[in-house]
TITI-292520 format. One line per 3 residues: number of its first residue (from 1); their letters; for each residue x, y, z of N, C-alpha, C, O. Coordinates in Angstrom, 3 decimals. Each point is the difference from the previous one (the first is absolute). Layout:
BEGIN
NUM) a) X/Y/Z/X/Y/Z/X/Y/Z/X/Y/Z | ...
//
This chain:
BEGIN
1) xxx) -15.593/1.181/9.806/1.007/0.758/-0.333/1.191/-0.658/-1.246/0.310/-1.191/0.044 | 0.035/1.744/-0.672/0.724/-0.122/-1.127/1.497/-0.999/-0.020/0.977/-0.024/0.748 | -1.238/-0.522/-1.619/1.266/-1.453/-0.149/1.146/0.695/0.233/0.257/0.983/-0.695
4) xxx) 0.623/-1.416/1.747/1.546/0.353/0.463/0.838/-0.481/-0.810/1.071/0.599/0.096 | -1.058/-1.772/-1.196/0.893/-0.453/-0.177/-0.534/-0.167/-1.746/-1.167/0.166/-0.356 | 2.256/-0.507/-0.525/0.118/0.185/-1.848/0.302/-1.164/0.402/0.475/-0.290/1.098
7) xxx) -0.952/-0.984/-2.669/0.278/-0.748/-0.413/0.891/-0.332/-1.401/-0.761/0.629/-0.736 | 1.322/-0.906/0.231/0.627/-0.465/-0.643/0.148/1.100/-1.296/0.760/0.865/-0.435 | -2.486/-1.775/0.046/-0.557/1.220/-1.608/-0.410/1.737/0.339/-0.458/0.943/-0.645
10) xxx) 0.819/-1.134/1.724/-0.352/1.638/0.685/1.950/0.779/-0.624/0.445/0.815/-0.809 | -0.068/-1.540/1.603/1.391/0.325/0.205/0.423/-0.447/-1.551/1.034/0.618/-0.254 | -1.314/-1.219/-0.575/0.526/0.075/-1.462/-0.633/1.208/-0.861/0.528/0.421/-1.030
13) xxx) -1.968/0.189/1.691/-0.448/0.681/-1.283/0.662/1.055/0.820/0.522/0.737/-0.836 | -0.260/-0.261/2.050/0.570/1.133/0.161/1.878/0.666/-0.228/0.514/1.119/-0.003 | -0.064/-2.377/-0.142/1.209/0.294/-0.348/0.390/-0.456/-1.713/1.119/-0.107/-0.504
16) xxx) -2.157/-0.053/0.015/0.346/-0.669/-1.505/0.548/-1.432/0.234/0.861/0.159/-0.866 | -0.741/-0.800/1.085/1.070/-1.269/0.170/-0.904/-1.345/-0.368/-1.180/0.101/-0.334 | 1.856/-1.340/0.434/-0.452/-1.347/-0.122/-0.228/-0.121/1.240/0.592/0.405/1.000
19) xxx) -2.033/-1.343/-1.259/-0.289/-0.509/1.310/0.741/-0.992/0.667/-0.227/-0.253/1.183 | 1.318/-0.487/-2.002/0.984/-0.587/0.500/1.383/1.349/1.281/0.725/0.007/0.994 | -1.119/0.608/-1.820/1.301/1.285/1.019/-0.732/0.388/1.217/0.367/0.026/1.174
22) xxx) -1.890/0.374/-1.929/-0.666/0.683/1.251/0.171/-0.950/1.304/-0.014/0.622/1.062 | 0.142/-1.750/-0.986/-0.193/-1.142/0.910/1.660/-0.143/0.351/0.347/-0.957/0.693 | 0.530/1.788/-1.113/1.589/-0.148/-0.170/-0.259/1.189/1.408/0.299/-0.384/1.130
25) xxx) -0.781/1.588/-1.309/0.048/1.091/0.485/-0.668/-0.038/1.354/0.489/0.463/1.031 | -2.126/-1.302/-1.186/-0.167/-0.212/1.362/0.463/-0.822/0.962/-0.405/0.108/1.157 | 1.459/-1.182/-1.586/0.724/-0.933/1.056/0.799/0.781/0.568/0.140/-0.211/1.205
28) xxx) 0.620/1.303/-1.775/1.062/0.539/-0.172/-0.168/1.246/1.462/0.761/0.305/0.918 | -2.115/0.132/-1.310/-0.451/1.170/0.744/-0.561/-0.993/1.673/0.193/0.474/1.119 | -0.672/-1.448/-1.292/-0.602/-0.744/0.803/1.338/-0.366/1.069/-0.137/-0.179/1.210
31) xxx) 1.049/0.136/-1.728/1.645/-0.659/0.982/0.296/1.237/0.557/0.128/0.099/1.221 | 0.051/1.254/-2.267/-0.022/0.604/0.711/-0.609/0.215/1.522/0.506/0.181/1.107 | -1.549/-0.269/-1.504/-1.170/0.443/1.160/0.369/-1.273/1.206/0.183/0.437/1.136
34) xxx) -0.074/-1.836/-1.301/0.020/-1.149/0.856/1.429/0.346/1.064/0.149/-0.357/1.168 | 0.666/1.056/-1.915/1.365/0.893/0.605/-0.205/1.091/1.122/0.641/0.115/1.045 | -1.598/0.594/-1.467/-0.155/1.013/0.816/-0.948/-0.620/1.149/-0.308/0.925/0.750
37) xxx) -0.374/-2.356/-0.252/-0.617/-0.383/0.452/-1.667/-0.082/-0.358/-0.632/-0.155/1.045 | 0.065/0.196/-1.829/-1.144/0.285/-0.413/-0.507/-1.470/-0.702/0.694/-0.897/-0.480 | -1.960/0.985/0.589/-0.596/-1.723/-0.781/-0.155/0.419/-1.193/0.032/1.205/-0.249
40) xxx) -0.235/-2.179/-0.733/-0.031/0.545/-1.084/-1.227/-1.386/-0.793/-0.204/-1.046/0.615 | -0.359/1.287/-1.782/-1.047/-0.970/-0.653/0.489/-0.024/-1.245/0.074/1.142/-0.454 | 0.271/-1.926/-0.246/0.374/-0.918/-1.539/-0.471/0.282/-0.577/-1.217/-0.180/0.030
43) xxx) 1.889/0.905/-1.094/-1.029/-0.095/-0.809/-0.438/1.931/-0.541/-0.326/0.503/-1.075 | 0.558/0.077/2.525/-0.557/1.204/0.491/0.599/1.104/0.586/0.237/-0.224/1.187 | 0.129/1.423/-1.586/0.739/0.900/1.193/-0.550/1.227/0.142/-0.454/0.735/-0.878
46) xxx) 0.541/-0.533/2.269/-0.669/1.308/-0.210/-0.090/1.284/-0.895/0.875/0.330/-0.801 | -1.791/0.208/0.985/-0.472/0.914/-0.665/1.581/1.488/-0.152/0.717/0.468/-0.884 | -0.988/-0.260/2.735/0.495/1.070/0.520/1.389/-0.105/-0.558/0.462/0.625/-0.955
49) xxx) 0.150/-1.555/1.741/0.947/-0.999/-0.410/0.347/0.404/-1.460/0.393/1.166/-0.043 | -0.420/-1.746/-1.092/-0.152/0.248/-1.336/0.100/1.438/-0.318/1.111/0.455/-0.269 | -1.886/0.115/0.271/-0.244/1.181/-0.457/1.303/1.168/0.572/0.530/0.917/-0.628
52) xxx) -0.340/-1.295/1.773/1.040/0.724/0.405/1.340/-0.434/-0.256/0.826/0.796/0.445 | -0.098/-2.299/-1.303/1.053/-0.147/-0.201/0.012/0.347/-1.663/1.022/0.237/-0.644 | -2.400/-0.264/0.106/0.511/0.364/-1.426/-0.619/1.265/-0.183/-0.473/0.215/-1.115
55) xxx) 0.356/0.915/2.235/-0.483/1.325/-0.277/-1.018/0.326/-0.885/-0.159/1.009/-0.689 | -0.606/-2.165/0.830/-1.679/0.364/-0.632/-0.382/1.120/0.617/0.487/0.435/1.044 | -1.583/0.167/-1.839/-1.335/0.541/0.513/-1.349/-0.149/-0.518/-0.764/0.772/-0.581
58) xxx) 0.684/-2.019/0.966/-1.794/-0.016/-0.355/-0.956/1.156/-0.119/-0.349/0.808/0.860 | -0.033/-0.931/-2.279/-1.276/0.774/-0.504/-1.134/-0.474/0.827/-0.163/-1.152/0.402 | -0.832/2.488/-0.136/-1.365/-0.581/1.120/-0.655/0.029/-1.367/0.157/0.715/-0.989
61) xxx) -0.921/-1.707/1.268/-1.365/-0.329/-1.045/-0.714/1.284/-0.171/-0.427/0.775/0.856 | 0.384/-0.709/-2.329/-0.716/1.038/-0.663/0.974/1.172/-0.483/-0.173/0.809/-0.911 | 1.221/-0.952/1.766/0.706/1.487/-0.447/1.055/-0.225/-1.786/0.190/-0.917/-0.800
64) xxx) 0.133/2.045/0.908/0.576/-0.453/-1.651/1.096/0.797/0.642/-0.155/0.545/1.092 | 1.429/-0.475/-1.888/1.706/0.465/-0.205/-0.357/1.619/-0.270/0.419/0.926/0.694 | -1.464/-0.783/-2.097/0.061/1.061/-0.529/-1.117/1.193/0.263/-0.332/0.873/-0.802
67) xxx) -0.337/-1.159/2.657/-0.357/1.071/0.103/-1.702/-0.466/-0.309/-0.948/0.746/0.248 | 0.853/-1.778/-0.686/-1.260/0.006/-0.703/-0.683/0.512/-0.953/-1.193/0.293/-0.079 | 2.151/-0.198/-0.725/-0.044/0.552/-1.140/0.108/-1.002/-1.097/-0.026/0.366/-1.175
//
């Protein structure tokens, strides 16, 4: 089973922000999830929730945006 959560270094890379800001984003998203009744893990955020909130479509491994050229 694939990893269901993103860590701060992954959030940092995806958003192009500092690690401290990535932690802030994770904390804010986890607070939102807790208010909705979900359990969270400090320093990690659900991949599904993160990608929905930032409207990000992860590329499949081995694929290219330019059609493989």
